[in-house]
N, C-alpha and C positions, 0 to 999 in steps of 0.2 A: 462552623470551626471546632464545633464537635467529630470526634471519628463517630464512624459508622459503627455500631454496637458487633462486638468480637462475637463468635460464635461460644458456646458454654462447651466449657474442662472444667472440670471439676476437679479430677486428678492436679492438670497445671497450677488451675488456681490457688490450692492448697500447698504446692510447692515453691508457690512462689508467696503464699503468707507467709508459711511457714520459713523461709529462706528472712523476710523480714523480721520475724521474730527472733529468731538467731540470735540478727545480727544488733537490736534493738536489747536482747539481753546483755549484749558484753559490754553496754557504753557508762554503765556507771563502774565498772571496772577500767573503762580507758576513759573517761574523765577522772577518776582518781590518781589515776597514772602522770596524764597529761598536766594536772593543775599544780605537778612535785616542779614540774622547770615553765610552768607559762603561769601567768597571771590571769584571770579569767577574762578579759576584755582583749587580752592579745591570741588567746588558748580562740576565741571566737571570733577574731578577724582569720587568723590562718584556718582553720578550719572550714569558715564561710567559703575560705577563696577557692580550696580545693574543690569542695562541693560543686563551687561554679563550673566547673572545668567540667567535674564527673558529670551534670548534670548538660552542660553544654555537647555534652559527646553523648548523650542519649537523646538530645532532641538532634545530634546531627545523625544516628543511628535511625531515630526514629520519623527522618527526612517530615520535620517539624518548623524549621525554619520559614518557610514561607509565610507562618500563622501569625509571625510579626507585625506583615503590613499588614496584617488584619484588624488590627489590635486599634481603638479609639482612644483619639487624648485624653479620656476620661479613664481608660481601665492603665491608659502608660503612666501618668500619675496614680493613679489607686497602687500601681505596683513600688510604690514609694512607701505608701502609708503600712501596706502588707508585710514590706520589708522590712521596717519601721518596727512591727513588732515581731516576723518570724523572718529573717533569726535573730532579729536586734535585743528589741528587751526582752524574749523572752526563755532565749536562753543564756542574755547574759545575766540573771537574776537567776537562774539554775546553776548554770557556774558557783557562781558566787555561793549560794546554798552547797553545793557540795564541797566548795573548798571551806564550809564551814565545819561539815556535816560527816557524819561516819555515811560510807557511801550505801549501807543497806539504807539508812534510814530516808535520805533523799530519796536513793530511787522508792521506796515507797510510796511517800508524803505524796510525789509526783502522780499516780495512781489517781489520786483523787480528781483528776483533773476533767475524769469523765462524769464525776456526779457535778464538778461545777459546771458541765456544761449541760445539763439537765437542767438543773436551775434556773442558770441564763439563759433559757430558751423560752422559759417562761416568759418573763416581761419582751425579751429581743422579736421572738417566734408566734409569741400569740399562743406557748401551748399549755395544757393544763397541768396543774399542780396536783397530785395523785397521794391520798394516804399512803398509800406504800414510797412515793419520795422522800417524805416527812421519814417514814421510819429508816429509810434504806442514810438518809442525811446524818440521821442520830446514833446509828452501827456504825457509818462510814467515818464518818466523822469523832468520833466515842474510837477509834484505831487511832486514829490520827492523836490525840490527845494520849491514849496508852505510849506511842512511842515520842512523841512528844518529851514525854515525863521518863520516858525507859524506865514503866510500869510504878510509876510513882505518883499513881494519880490522884488518888488523895491530899500527900503536900504537895501538889501541883510544884513541884520545883524541876524546871525543863534544862534537858540537855546546854542544848541551846539556841534559847528561845527567838536570835536572832534568822539562823540559817531557818530555821522551823518557819519565821515569816515568810522567808524571801523563797523557798519552797512552795508555802501556796500561795506565795503572789502570782511567781511561774503557772501557777495552775492556771488563775485569775484568769491571767495573759492568755494560754495557751485556748481556753474555751473561746474565749471573745473571741480569739484571731478566727474560729472551724464556724461561729457563729456568723461573722460574716462571709467567709468564705462560700456561705450559701447563697451569698448571690454575684460573686465573683463569674464571670463566663469566659473569663480567659481555661484556655486547654489546661488542663493540671501541671504536666509537666515543665509546658513553657512558661508559666504564669509562678511555680517551684523554682525556675529558673532568674526568671526577671525579681524573684524577692531577694533571690540572694547580692543578682549586681546591682540592686541597688542599694540592699541596707550594706555593701565592704565600703564605699564611700562614708558613710554617717560613723560606721566603725573607725576606720582610719581619723576622723574625728574623736572622738572618743577617745583611741588610747594617746594621739597627741595629747589633748587634754590631761590625763592621765600621766605623762612624761614621754610618752613619744614610743617611739617604735623602734621595736632589735631584734633584729635573728634568733632565733631560737635554739638551744644546743639540738642536733641530732635529734634525741628522744624525745622532747617536746614537738618537734617538726615533725618527727613520725606518727608520735601518737595523733598531732592534728592532719597530717593525711586520713589515717585512719577512722578518724570521729565525723568526718568531712565527707569520704567521700564513700563509708557504709551508713553509718548513724541519720548524718543527714540529705544524706542525695542517691543511693544505691535501694534504703530500706521501704523510703515513703513510695520509690519508683516501682517496688516490687511488690507493695502493698495495696497500690493503684494497679497493678497491674492484676492482683491476684482478687478484691472486688472486682474488676472489669471480667471476669471471666468467669464468674460460676453465678450461681440464679438461688444460692442460699447465703445472702450477705450473714447473715446471722449466724451460719455456723462459722463462716469464715472469721468474722469478726470475734469471737468466742476462743482463739487461738492465742486472741495476745494476753490472756491470764495466764498462758505457761511462761511469759517472759520472767517475772519478778521473781519466780521461784528457782528456773537453771540461771539468772541474775545472782541470786545469795550463794547459790552455788560455787560460780566464778567468785565473785567476793570472799568466799574463806578460803577458795584454793590459793586463788592468787595473789591479792592481796594480802593474806594471810590477815585478812580480820574477823575475830573471833565473833559471830551471831548470837544477838540477845534475842533470848524469850522471849522481851517486851516487843520486837522487831516482827517476832512470827505471829504473834497474839495479834496486833496492828495491823499487821498486814492484813491476815482473813478477815478479821474486822471493816478493812477498808474492801476488799473482792467479796466479799459477802452483800456488803451494802450493795454496790455496783452490782449485784448480780442480782440480787431483792429490786434496782431501779430497773432494771431491764426486762422485767417479766413482764407478761400480758396483763395487763389490771383485768381481772375477772367482772368489775363492773361495768 
């Protein structure tokens, strides 16, 4: 079921990876605009629908529909579970956090998922916890505290504790999804498409439970198209393609650190949201902690 290894093409790999990074850099702004017109659950339902369409188009272009017939019953049932996590629970928590927090804070807190992944890999993947992982955690979550209290660390006066909690819970779900994904034998794009296909009925049920389904205003619908097509769909396809074409995965992976800074520029210019010094300082701590964690141990 896996593709034949593509020949390495570093220039193409960087192009695909940068395209993904640029798309991910716009999502904080897009989320906040969309949430002005749609509640989180409805935004997720509409965005998931458009993401499913674009992923189905990619599967068609890549001629991978035949892979569906090769899936085992267990893999079909696993698609429901994966879909409940991503896009289901992860984006519900994330959209709720964005609805409560300034865009700059929500997007900065979201980057702690990389460290959460490292810590969860210890009990679930049997990896060892190194001394630098502990230091990285202290630095990273120190940055979270700076952002959450908007610089008032000693007073512990949180700007919006519920929003911060939801943002951190979303990183836990996202990291858990990727740990489980290490055992997923489905072709990545096909698997992602199935996740959305199985998640949509669940999201319809959530929306009905919350009060029904409504056709959004054109602004909300257009925002949903953008989020579904680019952030949830094409960005992941481009990232997977970039990783597939490179033989320097670490170098390509580090391009993701461009995203938060581009995102802050867009938040400031498009949303007209003043950037707090606490956000900049806290984000620097979070990214510094992640970089420390990713360094190879000298032990």
